[in-house]
Structures are given as C-alpha cells and as structure tokens.
N, C-alpha and C positions, 0 to 999 in steps of 0.2 A: 880522274874522271870527276865528272862535278856530283855535288851531291845534291839532294832536294830543295836544299835554304838559299843557293847561290842565283843570282839573276845574272846571267851573261850579257856582255855589250858588246856591239858591233863593234866592225873594224870597218873603217870607211877609208875609201881610196876615190878622190874627185869628186865626192858626194855622193859614191854608190857604195851599199854596204857590200863587204867584199868576205867576212869573214867574222868568227868570234872570238874573245878572248875570258879569259878567269877571271873574275873580280878581284879574285883574293891575289894573286899572281901577274897578271897583266899579260899572262903568258899566252898564247893563241886555243884555242878550246881542237884538240883531235878529231881526225875525222871521222873515227869509231862513236864521235857524241853526235852522230846526224847519221838521217836515213833521208831514203826519197821519199816515201808515202807509208800508208797505214798498213799496206800488207807487210813491209820491208820490217816496221814496227814489231808487226805481230809476230814477226819470225824469231825475235829474239827470245832468248828460253825465258820462263816467269817463273823462276826460283829464287830462294831466299838471297843467292848470290847477289842479285840483281836489285834486291830490294835498297828502293832510296835510288834508282840509277837515273837521271837527268839524260833526256833524249831530244836533239830538235827535227822535228819532221819537217823538211823542207815543203815538201808539197801543201801545208796548211801554214809555215811560217808561224809554228809554235812547239813551245816547248810541253813534253810531256813528261811525267816522271812514274818510273813501275811504283807500284804498292802493294808488297807482296802480302799482306794482310787483306786484301779484298783481290787479290790475283789478277789486275788488270790496271792498265795503263790512264793516268788521269791529269787532267789538262784544268786552268784555270778561264782561259780563253781563247778559242781556237776559230779561225774563222776559214769554213770549209769550201765554200763557194762565195765568188763577190764577182760581179759582173755589169759593166755600164753596157746596155746594147744603144749603139752610136750615138744619136742628137737628138734634141726634139725636131729640128728640121729635118732628120735623115734618121729615121729610126731604123733598127736591123733585125727587131725580133716581134713580127705584128699577126695577127689575124684579120685579113682584109676586110673586103666589104661582102665576098660571098656567103652564101647561108651554111650553116652549120646543124646538122641533123642529129648529135648528140653532144655531150660535154667532150670538148676538145682543148687539147695543153697548149699555151704557146711553143713554139720550135727553139725553146733554149737550150734543148739536150736533156742528156737524164742527170740528176741531180742525185747523188746518191750519201746518205751517212752511212760506212763501212758497218759490217757487222760486229760487235761489241764494244763501239765506239760509245752509244749510249746505254744504260742502266737504269734501276730504280732511283729516282731523285735526282735525272741529269735534267738540264733545265737547256733551252734551245730558245734563239732570237731567229725569227725571220722573216728580213724588210723588201719590201719592194712600191714598186711606182707604173701604176697603168693609166695610160689617156686615151679618152675615145675622142672618135670624128664622127661627126653628122649626129642629126635628131631622130633617127628612125624610131627608136625607142630607147629602154633603160632595162639594163641587166646586171647580173647580180656574178660578179668573178669570185670564182673559191681558190683557195690555196689549200691544196691535199696534202696528207704525210701519212704514207703507210709501204704497206712490204710487196704489194702486190703491179706497182707502176703503174695501173689502172684509174681514170679517171672517172668512166664512164658510171661502173656499177662497183667498185670493190673498197678504192681506201679512200677514210673518211676526211672530212673539208676541215679542216683547222681552221681558216678564217671563212667568210663569206662578207662580201662588201655590196654596198650597191650603188651604181651610178646613177647622176641627174641628166634628164634629158636633155644634154645640154652642149652642143658643139664645143669640144678642147676640154672638157672637166676631165679633172685630174685626180686620179684615187689613189694616198698613201696606205700602204698598211705594214703593221709590225706587231704580230702578234707574239707573246711570252707562254713557251709550251714548255711545261711541266710532266713529268712521269712520273706517275705513283707507282708504277711496278713496271715492269718488263714489256706487259701488254696493253697499257694503259696511258694514257695521256689526259692531263687538263689545258685547254686554250684559255687565254685572257687576251681582251683588246678592246681598244679605244679608238674607231676611226676619225679624223678631223673632219670637219664639218658635220656631224653627225649622220655620214653617210656608212650606214651598216643596218645590221640585222635587227630584232627587236632584242637581242642578249646582248649589244653593243654594250662592252666593259664587263660583262656576266663572265661564268667559268662554264665550259663546256668539258663533259665530260666525255673523251672518244674509249671504244673498245675493240673495234671491228680492224682486223687488219694490222695488228699493231704488234711489234716483236723484236725488240732490241737486237736478240739473240739470232734473229732469223740467217739464211745462211747468205742472202743478199742483202739484206741491211734495209734499210728503211729508205723512201723514193719523194722527194719533194716535184709537185706539180701544182704550176699555174695556168688554170683552164677557165673558159669558156663556158656557160654552159649553151644548148641550142639555141641557134637566132636565125632572126627572117634576113635578108640581104638587105645592106642598105650601108650600116653604121662600120666602123672599122676602129680595132684599138692596137697600141702598142704597148708592149713592154717594155720601160726604160731602163727597170734598175733590179736586180733579184743578188739578196745575199743572205747564206744561211750562216749562223755563227752558234759555236758551241760556248755556251754561258759558264756551264758545269756538266763534266761529263760523270 
C-alpha cells in the first residue's frame, strides 16, 4: 500500500495514462489503491488500521488520504466537475430569448459536492464564463451554493455578477469560498472589468441552508434572475475545484 507521503506516477501507453506506479519501487500500484467514486471511498472502514492509506478516486482523478485523527478522507486538490459547453459559435448550455418569471438555473445538470467531502476550514474554487447576446437590458447572474438545490428562494448566492448592456459581453467568475464552520462559508471574488456588485473583492458571509454534513451534500447552480423576453445567455464553461477539504 502507498502511504500519505508518496506521490504516485502515471504509466502511459501511446500518450494515454493507463495506470500508476509506486515512486519508490517502480511497481504498478494494485487496484486496491483506487475506487470509482466518493461513495466507494466512504465505504472503506474509517479505522486506525487505515490511517495514512492513500486511495485514488477515479471520478475526480485525485488522491485522498485517510487521517484517523480527524476521521475523514482529505485531499490537497480535486476537480469534482469540469465541463466546456460546446463552443462560442455553437454553445450547448443556454437560456434563450424567452422571458423568465423567476430565477432559473442554466441546464448544466445537477452538480453535487457529496456529504462529508467538505468540513470546517475547507476551501473551494468555482470558475465559469457566461456570454450575453442582445441589448434588451442588463442582468445580474448568480452562483448558488447550498443544501436544497433551489435557486428561487433557498440556497444562498456565493457570487453575483453584472452584465453590461452590450451584445457579446462575456463575464468570467472565479470566487474563492472558505468554510468557517460546517454551516457557514465566506466568499471573496473580484470580477474582470469591474463588472460586479458593490461588494466586489470583499468577503460575504453566508449561513442559510449550508451544511457540509447534510445527507444530500451541497449543490452548485449558476442561474439568471427573472427577465423579460429578448436577450439570451450562454454558459460556456464551469469548474468546481476542492482546493482543501
């Protein structure tokens, strides 16, 4: 078994990673050192005999180490979601020209941060890009992070941007979210071109519907507020990264 201090190396075949080697011995890492997803990782007994055990989670392409002192699996970095939605000329994740009567998430599917993956002092980063088409008006898109998967009235906003009323305006976002406890987080961000709220660059503390130990975990949504018919918006890219869990 690998221990927490070793960094495994990839085995490549034709430029494609096909396995891992122990950096000390050069031998292939046995399959018992990898699991498919977070649920499979949680199924491994949290006991002192596994203290320091290093397991590769293929769903996130990241290594997790069991630390018995805190009774949980930890990682220094794991990308749990990363998706490019088509191209600039042919986007695949859009909210069209129809009016919206309430806050509506982009159709990117459910992005879930599983139960127990985050904890007090965890840090995550969420990156994305939205493009506007038309000049009917200006909107303030929001990034929501909470336990209910409800952007209309429940989950708090971790980021709020502001579009210029310009056709083709592209808005990038990259908030850093730090959990002060299992039930609260602070978010800080600075938006390019000074497009953002009056709290641009500040720290916003959120406490409503936040619980890293909730059965369903935490949900990430990018959404537009209610809008009149006219403009359309494309979500071009979205990534959710665990910087420290």
